[in-house]
C-alpha positions as CSV (number, residue, x, y, z in Angstrom):
1,X,-0.2,0.4,0.1
2,X,1.3,3.1,-0.8
3,X,0.5,6.4,1.3
4,X,0.9,10.2,0.0
5,X,4.3,11.6,1.2
6,X,2.9,13.7,4.1
7,X,1.2,10.8,5.6
8,X,4.3,8.6,5.4
9,X,6.4,11.0,7.3
10,X,3.7,11.3,10.0
11,X,3.6,7.3,10.3
12,X,7.3,7.9,10.6
13,X,7.3,10.1,12.8
14,X,5.1,8.6,15.2
15,X,7.0,5.5,15.0
16,X,10.0,7.3,16.2
17,X,8.3,8.8,19.1
18,X,7.5,5.7,20.1
19,X,10.3,4.5,20.4
20,X,11.6,7.3,22.3
21,X,8.5,6.3,24.9
22,X,8.5,2.7,25.0
23,X,9.7,1.4,28.3
24,X,13.6,0.3,28.6
25,X,14.0,-3.2,28.7
26,X,15.1,-3.8,32.9
27,X,16.1,-7.0,32.0
28,X,19.3,-6.8,30.0
29,X,22.0,-5.7,31.6
30,X,24.9,-6.0,29.4
31,X,28.3,-5.6,31.1
32,X,30.6,-2.5,30.1
33,X,34.8,-3.1,29.3
34,X,35.3,-2.7,33.1
35,X,32.5,-4.8,34.1
36,X,33.5,-7.7,31.9
37,X,37.1,-7.9,32.8
38,X,36.0,-7.9,36.2
39,X,34.4,-11.2,36.2
40,X,37.2,-13.0,33.5
41,X,39.9,-11.9,36.0
42,X,37.9,-13.4,39.1
43,X,36.7,-16.0,37.6
44,X,40.9,-16.9,36.5
45,X,41.0,-16.5,40.5
46,X,38.8,-19.3,40.9
47,X,40.3,-21.5,38.5
48,X,43.8,-20.7,40.0
49,X,42.8,-21.4,43.8
50,X,41.3,-24.6,42.8
51,X,44.1,-25.8,40.7
52,X,46.5,-24.9,43.2
53,X,44.4,-27.0,46.1
54,X,44.2,-29.7,43.7
55,X,48.1,-30.1,43.6
56,X,48.3,-29.9,47.0
57,X,46.0,-33.0,47.4
58,X,47.7,-34.9,45.3
59,X,50.8,-34.2,46.4
60,X,49.6,-35.4,50.0
61,X,48.0,-38.5,47.8
62,X,51.7,-38.9,46.5
63,X,53.9,-38.7,49.9
64,X,50.9,-41.0,51.9
65,X,51.5,-43.9,49.7
66,X,55.5,-43.4,50.1
67,X,55.5,-43.2,53.3
68,X,56.5,-39.5,53.2
69,X,54.3,-37.2,54.8
70,X,55.7,-34.7,56.6
71,X,52.5,-33.6,58.6
72,X,50.9,-36.1,61.3
73,X,47.6,-36.9,59.3
74,X,46.3,-37.0,56.3
75,X,43.9,-34.0,57.2
76,X,46.7,-31.9,58.4
77,X,48.7,-31.6,54.8
78,X,45.9,-31.0,53.0
79,X,45.8,-27.6,55.3
80,X,49.7,-27.4,55.4
81,X,50.4,-25.2,52.1
82,X,53.8,-25.6,52.6
83,X,55.0,-23.4,49.8
84,X,51.9,-21.1,50.7
85,X,50.8,-21.5,47.0
86,X,47.4,-21.9,47.8
87,X,47.6,-18.5,50.2
88,X,49.6,-16.3,47.2
89,X,46.5,-17.5,45.0
90,X,44.2,-16.4,47.6
91,X,45.5,-12.8,48.2
92,X,45.5,-12.4,44.2
93,X,41.7,-12.7,44.6
94,X,41.5,-10.1,46.9
95,X,43.8,-7.9,45.2
96,X,42.1,-8.1,41.9
97,X,38.6,-7.6,42.8
98,X,40.2,-4.5,44.6
99,X,42.1,-3.3,41.5
100,X,39.3,-5.0,38.8
101,X,35.4,-4.5,40.4
102,X,35.2,-1.5,43.2
103,X,34.6,1.1,40.8
104,X,32.7,-0.6,38.5
105,X,31.2,-4.1,40.1
106,X,29.8,-6.6,37.6
107,X,25.5,-6.7,37.7
108,X,26.3,-10.4,38.2
109,X,28.5,-13.5,37.5
110,X,30.7,-13.1,40.7
111,X,30.3,-13.3,44.2
112,X,32.6,-11.7,47.2
113,X,36.6,-12.9,47.2
114,X,36.0,-15.3,50.3
115,X,33.2,-17.5,48.6
116,X,35.2,-16.9,45.6
117,X,38.3,-18.7,47.7
118,X,36.2,-20.6,49.6
119,X,34.7,-22.3,46.4
120,X,38.0,-22.9,45.0
121,X,39.5,-24.6,48.1
122,X,36.7,-26.7,48.3
123,X,36.6,-27.5,44.5
124,X,40.4,-28.5,44.5
125,X,39.1,-31.1,47.2
126,X,36.5,-32.4,45.7
127,X,37.7,-34.7,43.4
128,X,40.1,-36.6,46.1
129,X,36.9,-36.7,48.3
130,X,34.6,-37.6,45.4
131,X,37.0,-40.5,44.6
132,X,38.2,-41.8,48.0
133,X,35.6,-40.7,50.0
134,X,36.0,-38.8,53.4
135,X,38.8,-40.6,54.5
136,X,41.2,-41.1,51.9
137,X,43.9,-42.5,54.1
138,X,41.8,-45.6,55.1
139,X,41.5,-46.0,51.1
140,X,44.7,-44.7,49.5
141,X,47.6,-48.0,48.6
142,X,50.6,-48.0,50.0
143,X,53.4,-48.3,47.2
144,X,55.2,-50.8,49.0
145,X,52.6,-52.8,49.7
146,X,49.9,-52.6,46.1
147,X,52.1,-50.6,43.6
148,X,49.4,-51.2,40.7
149,X,46.4,-49.7,43.1
150,X,48.4,-47.2,43.7
151,X,49.7,-46.2,40.6
152,X,45.9,-46.5,39.3
153,X,44.9,-44.5,42.3
154,X,47.6,-41.5,41.3
155,X,47.4,-41.5,37.8
156,X,43.2,-41.2,38.2
157,X,43.2,-38.6,40.5
158,X,45.7,-36.5,38.6
159,X,43.4,-37.0,35.4
160,X,40.0,-36.5,36.8
161,X,41.5,-33.2,38.6
162,X,43.1,-32.4,35.1
163,X,39.6,-32.6,33.5
164,X,37.9,-30.3,35.9
165,X,40.7,-28.0,35.1
166,X,39.9,-28.1,31.8
167,X,36.5,-27.5,32.6
168,X,36.9,-24.7,34.4
169,X,39.1,-22.7,32.3
170,X,36.9,-23.4,29.0
171,X,34.1,-22.3,31.7
172,X,35.3,-19.0,32.1
173,X,36.4,-18.5,28.2
174,X,32.8,-19.1,27.3
175,X,31.7,-16.7,29.9
176,X,34.0,-14.1,28.5
177,X,33.3,-14.2,25.1
178,X,29.4,-14.1,25.5
179,X,29.9,-11.0,27.3
180,X,31.8,-9.7,24.7
181,X,29.4,-10.2,22.0
182,X,26.6,-9.3,24.4
183,X,24.8,-12.8,24.1
184,X,25.4,-13.1,27.5
185,X,23.3,-10.6,29.3
186,X,22.3,-12.0,32.6
187,X,23.3,-14.9,35.4
188,X,20.7,-17.6,33.2
189,X,22.4,-16.3,30.1
190,X,25.7,-17.8,31.9
191,X,24.6,-21.2,33.0
192,X,24.3,-22.3,29.2
193,X,27.9,-22.0,29.5
194,X,28.2,-25.6,31.8
195,X,26.7,-27.8,28.6
196,X,28.2,-25.7,26.2
197,X,31.9,-26.4,27.4
198,X,31.3,-30.1,26.5
199,X,31.9,-29.3,22.9
200,X,35.4,-28.1,23.4
201,X,37.7,-29.8,21.6
202,X,40.4,-29.8,24.6
203,X,37.8,-30.6,27.3
204,X,36.8,-33.8,25.1
205,X,40.5,-34.9,24.9
206,X,41.1,-34.4,28.3
207,X,37.4,-35.7,29.8
208,X,35.1,-37.4,27.3
209,X,35.7,-38.4,24.0
210,X,34.0,-42.1,22.1
211,X,35.7,-45.3,23.2
212,X,36.5,-45.6,20.0
213,X,39.2,-42.3,20.2
214,X,39.5,-42.8,23.7
215,X,40.6,-39.2,25.9
216,X,43.0,-39.2,28.8
217,X,40.6,-40.3,31.5
218,X,39.1,-43.2,29.9
219,X,43.0,-44.5,29.0
220,X,43.8,-44.6,33.0
221,X,40.3,-46.5,33.7
222,X,41.7,-48.9,30.9
223,X,44.8,-49.3,32.4
224,X,43.6,-49.9,35.7
225,X,41.8,-52.7,34.2
226,X,45.0,-53.7,32.6
227,X,46.9,-53.8,36.1
228,X,43.8,-56.2,37.1
229,X,43.4,-54.0,39.5
230,X,40.1,-53.9,41.4
231,X,38.4,-50.3,40.7
232,X,35.6,-50.2,42.9
233,X,38.1,-50.7,45.9
234,X,40.6,-48.7,44.5
235,X,38.0,-45.9,43.7
236,X,35.5,-46.4,46.1
237,X,33.4,-43.2,44.9
238,X,32.6,-45.3,41.6
239,X,31.7,-48.8,43.7
240,X,28.9,-50.4,41.6
241,X,28.9,-48.1,38.9
242,X,27.8,-49.1,35.7
243,X,30.1,-47.5,33.7
244,X,33.5,-46.1,35.9
245,X,34.2,-43.5,32.7
246,X,31.0,-41.9,33.6
247,X,31.1,-41.9,37.5
248,X,34.5,-40.1,37.0
249,X,33.2,-37.5,35.0
250,X,29.9,-37.3,37.7
251,X,32.2,-36.3,40.3
252,X,33.8,-33.5,37.8
253,X,30.8,-32.1,36.8
254,X,29.4,-31.9,40.3
255,X,32.7,-30.6,42.0
256,X,32.4,-27.9,38.6
257,X,28.9,-27.1,39.3
258,X,28.9,-26.4,43.0
259,X,32.2,-24.2,42.8
260,X,30.4,-21.8,39.7
261,X,27.2,-21.9,41.8
262,X,29.2,-20.4,44.8
263,X,32.0,-17.9,43.0
264,X,29.5,-16.6,40.1
265,X,25.9,-16.5,42.0
266,X,24.6,-19.1,39.7
267,X,21.3,-21.2,40.7
268,X,22.4,-24.5,38.6
269,X,20.5,-27.9,39.2
270,X,23.8,-29.9,39.9
271,X,22.3,-32.9,40.8
272,X,20.6,-33.2,37.5
273,X,23.1,-32.2,35.6
274,X,26.0,-34.3,37.1
275,X,24.2,-37.5,35.9
276,X,21.2,-36.6,34.4
277,X,19.0,-37.5,37.1
278,X,17.4,-35.9,40.0
279,X,18.9,-38.8,42.5
280,X,21.0,-36.7,45.3
281,X,24.4,-37.6,43.7
282,X,25.3,-33.9,43.9
283,X,23.4,-33.0,47.0
284,X,25.4,-33.5,50.0
285,X,23.6,-31.8,52.6
286,X,21.6,-33.3,55.3
287,X,17.9,-34.8,54.2
288,X,17.2,-33.7,57.2
289,X,13.9,-35.2,59.4
290,X,10.5,-36.6,58.3
291,X,7.4,-37.9,60.5
292,X,5.7,-41.3,59.4
293,X,2.4,-41.2,61.4
294,X,0.6,-44.7,61.3
295,X,-2.7,-45.1,59.4
296,X,-5.1,-46.2,62.3
297,X,-8.5,-46.4,60.2
298,X,-9.5,-49.7,59.4
299,X,-10.9,-49.0,56.2
300,X,-7.4,-47.5,54.7
301,X,-5.1,-50.4,54.5
302,X,-4.2,-49.7,58.4
303,X,-0.7,-50.4,60.0
304,X,-0.5,-54.0,61.7
305,X,1.5,-55.9,64.5
306,X,1.6,-59.5,65.0
307,X,3.0,-61.7,67.3
308,X,4.6,-65.0,66.9
309,X,4.0,-67.5,70.1
310,X,4.8,-71.1,70.5
311,X,1.1,-71.5,70.3
312,X,-1.0,-68.7,68.5
313,X,0.0,-65.4,66.3
314,X,-1.2,-62.3,67.9
315,X,-3.0,-59.8,65.8
316,X,-2.8,-56.6,66.6
317,X,-4.0,-53.0,64.2
318,X,-2.8,-49.8,65.4
319,X,-4.4,-47.2,67.4
320,X,-2.1,-43.8,67.5
321,X,1.7,-43.1,67.3
322,X,4.6,-41.6,65.0
323,X,7.9,-42.8,64.5
324,X,10.4,-39.8,63.7
325,X,13.2,-40.5,61.4
326,X,16.2,-38.1,60.8
327,X,18.8,-38.5,58.0
328,X,22.6,-37.0,58.0
329,X,24.3,-35.4,55.2
330,X,24.7,-37.7,52.0
331,X,28.5,-39.3,51.2
332,X,29.5,-38.0,47.7
333,X,31.0,-41.5,47.2
334,X,28.2,-44.0,48.6
335,X,25.4,-41.3,47.7
336,X,24.1,-42.9,51.0
337,X,23.6,-41.3,54.4
338,X,23.2,-42.3,58.0
339,X,19.9,-42.2,59.8
340,X,18.3,-42.9,62.8
341,X,14.8,-43.5,63.3
342,X,12.9,-43.0,66.7
343,X,9.2,-43.2,68.3
344,X,8.0,-39.9,68.7
345,X,4.7,-40.7,69.9
346,X,3.7,-43.9,71.7
347,X,2.9,-46.7,69.0
348,X,-0.2,-48.1,70.6
349,X,-1.7,-50.9,68.7
350,X,-5.0,-53.0,69.8
351,X,-5.9,-56.4,69.7
352,X,-5.5,-59.0,72.6
353,X,-4.9,-56.0,75.3
354,X,-2.7,-53.2,74.0
355,X,0.2,-53.4,73.0
356,X,2.7,-50.2,73.4
357,X,6.1,-49.5,71.6
358,X,7.5,-47.0,73.4
359,X,11.1,-45.3,73.1
360,X,14.4,-47.0,73.7
361,X,18.1,-45.8,72.8
362,X,20.9,-47.3,71.9
363,X,20.5,-48.5,68.5
364,X,22.6,-48.9,65.6
365,X,21.8,-46.9,62.9
366,X,20.4,-46.8,59.5
367,X,20.7,-45.8,56.0
368,X,19.3,-43.7,53.1
369,X,20.2,-44.4,49.7
370,X,19.7,-42.0,47.6
371,X,20.1,-43.8,44.1
372,X,17.8,-46.6,45.1
373,X,15.3,-45.1,47.5
374,X,15.7,-47.5,49.9
375,X,15.8,-46.7,53.6
376,X,16.3,-48.7,56.6
377,X,16.8,-48.0,60.3
378,X,16.8,-49.7,63.9
379,X,13.6,-49.0,66.1
380,X,14.9,-48.7,69.7
381,X,11.4,-50.0,71.7
382,X,10.6,-51.1,74.5
383,X,7.2,-53.0,73.9
384,X,4.7,-53.7,76.4
385,X,1.4,-55.8,76.4
386,X,-1.1,-54.4,78.6
387,X,-4.4,-56.4,79.4
388,X,-7.2,-53.9,79.8
389,X,-5.6,-50.2,80.5
390,X,-4.1,-48.2,77.6
391,X,-0.4,-47.0,77.1
392,X,0.8,-44.6,79.2
393,X,-1.6,-45.6,82.3
394,X,-0.4,-44.6,85.4
395,X,-0.8,-48.9,87.0
396,X,-0.7,-50.5,83.8
397,X,-1.3,-54.2,84.2
398,X,1.5,-55.5,82.5
399,X,1.4,-58.7,81.1
400,X,5.1,-58.8,79.5
401,X,7.8,-56.5,79.1
402,X,10.5,-56.8,76.5
403,X,13.3,-54.1,74.9
404,X,15.2,-54.2,71.5
405,X,15.9,-52.8,67.9
406,X,12.9,-53.2,65.4
407,X,14.8,-52.9,62.4
408,X,12.6,-51.3,59.8
409,X,13.1,-51.0,55.6
410,X,11.1,-49.0,52.9
411,X,11.6,-48.4,49.5
412,X,10.5,-45.5,46.9
413,X,12.1,-42.6,49.3
414,X,13.4,-39.2,47.6
415,X,16.3,-38.2,48.8
416,X,15.3,-34.4,47.3
417,X,12.3,-34.5,48.7
418,X,13.0,-35.8,51.9
419,X,12.2,-33.1,55.0
420,X,9.1,-31.3,53.2
421,X,6.5,-33.8,53.8
422,X,5.5,-36.9,55.7
423,X,6.2,-40.5,54.6
424,X,2.7,-40.6,52.9
425,X,2.0,-43.8,51.7
426,X,4.9,-45.8,52.8
427,X,5.1,-49.2,53.8
428,X,7.9,-50.3,56.7
429,X,8.5,-53.9,57.3
430,X,10.5,-55.8,60.0
431,X,10.6,-58.3,62.1
432,X,12.0,-58.7,65.9
433,X,13.3,-62.1,67.2
434,X,11.2,-62.3,70.7
435,X,12.3,-63.9,74.1
436,X,10.5,-67.2,74.3
437,X,7.8,-68.2,75.9
438,X,6.7,-64.8,75.8
439,X,6.6,-64.4,72.0
440,X,8.9,-65.8,69.7
441,X,8.8,-63.0,66.6
442,X,7.1,-59.9,66.2
443,X,6.3,-58.7,62.8
444,X,5.4,-55.1,61.8
445,X,3.4,-53.8,58.6
446,X,3.7,-50.1,59.1
447,X,1.7,-47.9,56.7
448,X,2.3,-44.2,56.8
449,X,-0.2,-41.2,56.2
């Protein structure tokens, strides 16, 4: 459609005016040169601190295996920093923040120097603890006792550390390029670099090429196998893994993701990014506590308890009560947490009289397996069978009383959602040997709501 010249000029003026009056896009945060330089410098510092601490960790492993450890314990060695390389890297972070970031601080992409340094130190030790557990000196082989295992452990640790070091560098480069070409304008944009780094040629060379063109890391797994080293024993952080190479990469991506979240102020889902599953494999915080309230309503599949005796089996159904389950931190190597369960409210069962399960202490802890969802614990109880009066009555007519640890187990537990809700719909089972002639075995089938 053609407009007269006057009308065209009017439309052009209106379009220009609309452009001037349009609201500014506040979501765009293009970083100027000084801001970009600050982010790049502090990211370089993060990688440097992590690398120096990783070097110290590998030196401790080397000295320990040769019985040349200068410090009293392995843990002391990790903190020693005899040449002050870690300390100097930490000081450089503080200096760079003061020099490059104070005048024009970035809108996103960095944390304070202390947080960056802490993230670097944690990342520097993360591969060590991920592969060998919280007490590496209990797992590491001595050179004069088992040379092949010692070589396997040192080489796998070295190559895995080099892999995460390379990924740190490529993430920094990806972020810097995006800031310069303005494709990165937010922390969310920055997170896209995590997936992009795996496409880098050098990352593939150090970490994850195909089995037909092995990378350095995969070669070390193969070398361990050629030496007939039991990889599950040598690298307990991959015990039971279907793919040892994939397991090593999971430890790398978990440590990298956690460090970047802390140092760059990101919010990546590290548990999903490390192995593609939401399974607690990169969530080492304590799951917390949950409550199992026993189902007592008859038409809702109530909790049941059976006492097996030499003459007859006594069946009881739950009337009231609850169990509290508390789990500690998830072990990064085993993906398991230590758990305890306790009687929160007296467990009351009705049948042949009243069977009361009261709290008792001193039982062994159980475990929560984040990979399988299996949860087990030992419930400390003092079981009292009372004839005609409810549990807790001041003058119960007690038929018998026994104390023990009732092992309970259930499945389908989510480590991620553990502390958020009750154990609705879960079923616990367990058996406790009794004291004849009172009873031979106590079986429980507990339903939670």
